[in-house]
BATORVO-211889 format. One record per residue (C-alpha): x, y, z. Coordinates in steps of 0.25 Angstrom, whole numbers, padded with zeros to 4 digits, always signed. Example, Ala and Ser with C-alpha at 12.3 -4.5 7.8 and 13.67 -1.06 7.14 Angstrom:
2
+0049-0018+0031+0055-0004+0029
END
This chain:
184
-0151-0263-0311-0146-0273-0322-0138-0267-0333-0145-0264-0346-0143-0258-0360-0151-0255-0372-0150-0258-0387-0159-0253-0398-0164-0263-0409-0169-0261-0422-0179-0271-0426-0186-0275-0439-0201-0272-0435-0207-0283-0444-0197-0294-0441-0193-0290-0427-0178-0292-0430-0167-0283-0423-0159-0277-0435-0151-0268-0427-0147-0265-0412-0141-0252-0406-0135-0252-0393-0126-0244-0384-0112-0247-0380-0116-0254-0367-0124-0265-0375-0112-0267-0385-0103-0268-0373-0112-0279-0368-0112-0287-0381-0097-0286-0382-0095-0290-0367-0103-0302-0370-0091-0307-0378-0083-0308-0365-0093-0315-0357-0090-0330-0356-0100-0339-0362-0102-0347-0349-0106-0334-0341-0116-0330-0352-0122-0344-0352-0123-0343-0337-0130-0329-0337-0140-0334-0347-0143-0346-0338-0145-0337-0326-0156-0329-0333-0163-0342-0338-0158-0340-0352-0149-0352-0354-0138-0350-0365-0141-0354-0379-0136-0367-0386-0124-0375-0382-0118-0365-0372-0130-0365-0364-0130-0380-0363-0115-0381-0360-0117-0370-0349-0128-0378-0342-0120-0391-0344-0108-0385-0337-0118-0380-0326-0123-0394-0324-0109-0401-0325-0104-0408-0313-0091-0400-0308-0084-0413-0307-0083-0414-0322-0075-0401-0323-0060-0399-0320-0057-0397-0305-0052-0383-0307-0065-0379-0315-0078-0374-0310-0091-0373-0317-0091-0358-0315-0078-0357-0323-0086-0362-0335-0100-0356-0332-0096-0343-0326-0083-0339-0332-0077-0325-0329-0076-0315-0340-0062-0311-0345-0054-0301-0336-0052-0292-0348-0067-0291-0350-0074-0278-0350-0088-0283-0348-0089-0279-0334-0091-0264-0339-0104-0269-0347-0116-0268-0338-0124-0279-0345-0112-0289-0343-0109-0286-0329-0116-0299-0325-0104-0307-0332-0093-0299-0324-0086-0302-0311-0089-0292-0301-0074-0290-0298-0070-0284-0311-0072-0270-0316-0068-0265-0329-0074-0253-0337-0073-0255-0352-0081-0257-0364-0081-0264-0377-0086-0254-0387-0082-0240-0390-0090-0227-0386-0100-0227-0398-0114-0224-0393-0122-0235-0400-0119-0248-0407-0127-0256-0417-0129-0271-0420-0135-0276-0432-0141-0290-0430-0131-0292-0418-0119-0295-0428-0111-0283-0425-0110-0270-0416-0106-0257-0422-0107-0242-0417-0120-0237-0423-0133-0230-0421-0146-0237-0423-0154-0224-0426-0146-0223-0440-0147-0238-0442-0162-0238-0438-0165-0226-0447-0158-0231-0459-0163-0245-0458-0177-0240-0457-0176-0231-0469-0169-0240-0478-0177-0252-0477-0192-0256-0478-0193-0261-0464-0196-0255-0451-0187-0256-0438-0191-0254-0424-0181-0248-0414-0181-0255-0400-0173-0252-0388-0170-0265-0379-0164-0265-0365-0153-0276-0363-0150-0281-0349-0141-0293-0345-0151-0304-0348-0155-0298-0361-0140-0297-0364-0139-0312-0361-0151-0315-0370-0143-0308-0381-0131-0317-0378-0139-0329-0378-0146-0326-0392-0132-0322-0398-0128-0337-0396-0139-0342-0405-0143-0331-0414-0139-0320-0424-0151-0312-0421-0148-0309-0407-0154-0295-0406-0167-0300-0412-0168-0312-0404-0166-0305-0391-0173-0291-0393-0184-0296-0402-0185-0310-0398-0189-0316-0412-0180-0328-0410-0176-0333-0397-0164-0343-0397-0165-0352-0386
END
């Protein structure tokens, strides 16, 4: 079975915009782990699931794929560019959603974030230890708008969709979980 994790989002009910998301440590480890995955590996994974990378990086990746190897140095293969390995000090192999990016030979048990139970992200601009129940309650009572609470499941493909959206958008949570604006 493929690795999955869950996150809870708080959405404006009238505008269907994600204003806050709460997730467990496994999702935060996934987000932090993405910082160690080489861009070529991410672009290749997006292409494999028929979701080519956004903008210039996607086009550069495809141009390298189509490049005649005779144009490269004799000691360089396309795989070095298109399928680079993660750093040996990387801890991403302990994050279930990132295991597709890891060489099968390496095993390293570790994590990025401390032992807090839940973490919050407001508009995907930062990650802090928090509880959405208190945020949800205080936000609903202090303003004249209603919020809807929704739990979403994130698998590897949805994680890649988050990555792709993050290259083009500051409203990643809304773009991916609500689908208001899709950046192609």
